N, C-alpha and C positions, 0 to 999 in steps of 0.2 A: 384712839380714833376709831379702831375697829369695833369697839363696844358701841360707839355712836352709830356706826353703819349697821350693826346688827339690830339696834333699836329702831333705826329708820326702816329697815327691812320688815320688822314686825309691824310697824305702823302702816306700811304700805299694804301688807297682807290683811290687816284688820280693816283698813279702808276699803279694799277690794271686796271683802266679805260683806261689809255693811252695804255697799252699793249693789252688790249682786243679790243679796237677800231682800233688800228694800225694793229693788226692781221687780223681783218675782212676786212679792207680797202685794205691791201696788197694782201690778198687772192683773193678778187674780181678783183683787178687791174691786178693780174697775169692772171686771166681768160680772161680779156679783151684784153690783149696784146699777149697772147700765140698763136702760129701758130699751128693749127691742120692739120693733113694730109687730103687729099682729101676724102670727104665723111664723115668726122668726125666733131663734133662740141663740144665746151666746155660744160661740164656738171658739175655744181657746186656740186651736190649731190655725184657724183662719184669722183670728184676731179681731173678730167683730160679730155682728148679728148675721147668722146664716139662715136663709129661707129655703134652701135646697138648690138654688141656682145662682145666687148672688150674695155678696158680703156687703153689709152696710154698717156704718158706725153707729154705736148706741147713742141714745140721747139722754138727757137729764142732767141736772146740775151736779149730782154726786159723781157721775161718770166724767163730766167735763173737768171738775176739780181734781179728781184722781188722775186723769190723763195728763193734766197740767203738772201735777207733782211728779209723775213718772218722767216727764220730759225734763223737769228741773233736776232730777236725780241722775238721769242718764247722760247721754253724750252731749246734749245741748246745755247741760247744767253743771253740776258738781263734778261728775266723772270726766267731763270734757276738759276741766282744768287740771286733772291729775298729772299728765305728763309735764306740764309747765311747773307745777309745784314740786314734783320729784326732781326735775333738773335743777331748779333754783336751790333746793335744799341740799342736794349733793354738792353742787358748786360752792355754796357758802360753807359747807362742812370742810371741804378741802382747802378753801382759802383760809378759814380759821385755823386749820392745822398748820398751814405754812406760816401764818403770822405768829402762832405760839412757838413754833420751832425756831423761827428767826429771832424772836424776842429772848429765848433762853440762851442762844449763842452769844448775844451781846452783853449779857448781864455780868460776866466775869472779866470784861475787858475795859475797865475804867482807868 
């Protein structure tokens, strides 16, 4: 059972790395393809087009699609389901271990 928990832990770590790296890549890609208004440029710290006094969202189909994918990867998408998936997986793992253990005790008592 502990081997399964170790593998589950590795899976969670790999999942976190994929979500983290994917979010950083999509965020930076969105800045590269976003169209800023005249006189403004992408500012990664501000998270938008900075014209010296105000921050505005970039425009363009490429930025809109990239921002949507970032949302689907982040908290409102795949990463938002992570706690539920982890809880269900661990619960089923323990239930399965109890069922296997219960089944092995009854085999010799016929």
